[in-house]
C-alpha positions in Angstrom: 52.7 100.0 137.2 54.0 102.7 134.9 52.1 105.3 136.9 53.5 104.2 140.3 57.0 104.1 138.8 56.5 107.6 137.6 55.3 108.8 141.0 58.2 107.0 142.8 60.9 108.4 140.5 59.4 111.9 140.6 59.4 111.7 144.4 63.1 110.7 144.4 63.8 113.7 142.1 62.0 116.1 144.4 63.8 114.7 147.4 67.2 115.5 145.8 68.1 112.1 144.4 68.4 113.4 140.9 66.7 112.3 137.7 66.3 108.6 137.1 68.3 107.1 134.2 66.5 104.7 131.9 68.8 101.7 131.4 69.0 100.1 127.9 67.1 96.8 127.8 64.6 97.8 130.6 61.3 97.7 128.8 58.7 100.2 130.0 60.3 101.0 133.4 62.8 103.5 134.5 65.6 102.0 136.6 67.6 104.3 138.8 71.3 104.2 138.1 73.5 105.7 140.8 74.9 109.2 139.9 77.5 108.9 142.6 79.0 106.2 144.9 80.4 106.6 148.4 84.1 106.0 148.6 83.9 105.6 152.4 84.1 101.9 153.2 82.1 100.5 156.1 85.3 100.3 158.1 86.4 101.7 161.4 88.8 104.6 161.6 92.5 103.8 161.5 94.7 105.0 164.4 98.3 106.0 163.8 99.9 105.1 167.1 103.1 106.5 168.8 104.2 108.4 165.7 107.7 110.0 165.9 109.9 111.7 163.5 113.5 112.0 164.6 115.8 114.2 162.4 119.6 114.4 162.8 121.1 117.8 163.9 122.0 118.7 160.3 118.5 117.9 159.1 119.8 115.7 156.3 118.0 112.5 157.6 114.7 111.9 159.4 113.6 108.5 160.7 109.8 108.0 161.0 108.3 105.3 163.2 104.7 104.5 164.1 102.1 101.8 164.3 99.1 101.4 162.0 96.0 100.1 163.8 93.2 99.5 161.4 90.9 98.2 164.1 90.4 94.9 162.2 91.3 92.9 165.3 94.8 92.1 164.0 97.8 93.5 165.9 98.9 97.0 164.8 101.5 97.0 162.1 104.9 98.6 163.0 106.3 101.0 160.4 109.6 102.8 160.1 111.5 104.4 157.3 114.2 107.1 156.8 113.9 110.1 154.5 117.2 111.8 153.4 117.4 115.3 151.9 118.2 118.9 152.7 116.2 119.7 154.7 115.1 116.2 155.4 112.2 117.5 157.6 110.7 119.0 154.4 111.5 116.2 152.0 108.9 113.8 150.7 109.2 110.1 150.0 107.1 107.2 148.7 107.0 103.5 148.4 107.9 102.6 152.0 106.6 99.1 152.7 105.1 98.3 156.1 103.4 94.9 156.0 100.4 95.1 153.8 100.7 98.9 153.8 102.6 101.3 151.5 103.4 104.7 153.0 104.3 108.0 151.4 105.1 111.4 152.9 104.9 114.9 151.6 105.6 118.3 153.2 103.8 121.5 152.6 104.4 125.1 153.6 101.0 126.3 152.2 100.1 128.1 155.3 103.2 130.3 155.4 106.4 130.3 157.5 106.2 128.4 160.7 103.1 126.6 159.7 104.4 123.7 157.7 102.9 120.2 157.9 103.6 116.7 156.6 100.8 114.5 155.2 101.3 110.8 155.0 99.5 108.4 152.7 98.9 105.0 154.1 97.5 102.4 151.7 96.4 98.9 152.5 97.2 97.0 149.3 94.8 94.2 150.1 91.7 96.2 150.9 92.6 99.2 148.7 91.8 101.6 151.5 93.8 104.7 152.2 94.1 107.3 155.0 96.0 110.6 154.9 97.3 111.4 158.4 98.7 114.9 158.7 101.0 116.4 161.4 102.3 119.9 161.9 106.0 120.7 162.1 105.2 121.8 165.7 103.8 118.3 166.6 106.9 116.6 165.1 109.6 119.0 166.5 112.3 117.6 168.8 111.6 114.0 168.0 108.6 114.0 170.4 106.1 111.2 170.2 102.8 112.7 168.9 100.2 112.6 171.7 97.4 111.8 171.6 97.4 109.3 168.8 95.4 110.4 165.8 92.6 108.5 164.0 91.5 108.9 160.4 88.6 107.5 158.3 89.7 105.3 155.5 88.7 106.0 151.9 88.3 103.3 149.2 90.5 103.6 146.2 88.6 103.1 142.9 
């Protein structure tokens, strides 16, 4: 048995599965402990539907509205919140409650002038899954509804 375990674990190592870890209390046999775990749940992509950001002319207030469709079979969850700041279109916010979801927003100008974008964080507090939808300033300009809707793979929070 020890010989076949050695061959099996050696094969795993050669195939790129890393070295086995001997677990305490496992007499004479090497048990393989995971060196990593996937944080991608077996869940369908979430779609952010009819997303719109409408800012006032002074850019001191922006209202966000959209639906979160997690493809669970339940109706999509309506979400809306307002962010105030100067400029509001580049101001972040957090803790917005939308049903079982908590939403945050953060703006970045990392790609230089005229290439700004906003990334949302959408967390399901029951399943502890999160998506990070992102939209360019160009997509959000003029209070247009973003089209087509965008889908994102959820990640499991530890």
